N, C-alpha and C positions, 0 to 999 in steps of 0.2 A: 504493499498500499504506500502511496507518494506521501510525503510531508512538505510542509511549506513553512517558510518564515517569511511574516509579513510584517513591514514596518508601515507604522500610519504615523504621520510627523507634519510639523510646521517647519519652514525655511527659517533660519536664524539669520544666515548668512550668505545673501544671495551671490555675492563676489566668489564664495569658495565652494557652493554647492556641486560644481562642475567637477571638482578633486574627487568626488565619492564613487562615481561610476567606473573610471579607469582602474581605481586601486581595489574596487570590489569585485570585479569581473575575474582576475586571475583566481582570487580565492573560491569564488562560485565554481569556476570551472576544475579546479582541484579537487572538488567534491562531486564532480559530474552533475551540477546543478544547472538550472536553466531560468534565465530571467523571464518572468512572466508578465508582470506589470511595472511600469514606471512611470507615473503620470499623476497629474492633479485629479482630485475625485470630485464628484458632485453628490452630496446629500440629498437623499430623496425622502428619508424619515428621520425623525429626531433632531438632535442638535450635535452636530458634528465640530468637535473642538480641533481637528486636525485636517489640513486641505490637500495632502498628497500622499500616496501610497507607492511601495515597492513591494513586490513579491517575488519570490524564489521558490521554484519547484525543485525537490530532490527525490530521488527512488525510493527512500524510504523516511520515516519520520526518525528513526535512528541516525540517517546520514545527515538529515536536516539538523538534528541537535550536536552531532558531532561538526558541524560546519560552524554552527553558532558559538560552541564552545572552544573551537580552536584558536591556538595562540595568534594566529593571523586576523582571525575576526575579532578576537579580543582587543588587538592592537588598533584596528580600523575602528572599533567601538568609540574608542578615545577622541579621535579625529571627529567622528560623527556627532558626538555630544558636543563639539564646538560649533558645528555647522547646522545642526538640526535639534528639535526638541519632540519627543513625542514617545511612542512605545513600539516593541517588537513582540510579536506572538508566534508560537510554534503551533502548526494546524495539520492535524491529519487529513489525508484526502477526504475520508468519509467515515464517520463514526456513528453508529447509532448508540445512544446513551442509556 
């Protein structure tokens, strides 16, 4: 079952936001992930606090978690926290609770 890492965020530093993509993609590729979404979002219901979303797909929830916890990803998180504010979630492809 595939797993996803989804970042929902606001951009704090418009000048530096372009730094994240080129630094993220080699890490994603190392874990055989795929960029699925990278764009502004439109809220259809409720109150959305964050205006942008990035979603990566991995072959399993375990690989997605390995990506997120990797030293490379943790190092990139430091830079990300300077450029954006928001949250990240780990999501299984399909799950009946």
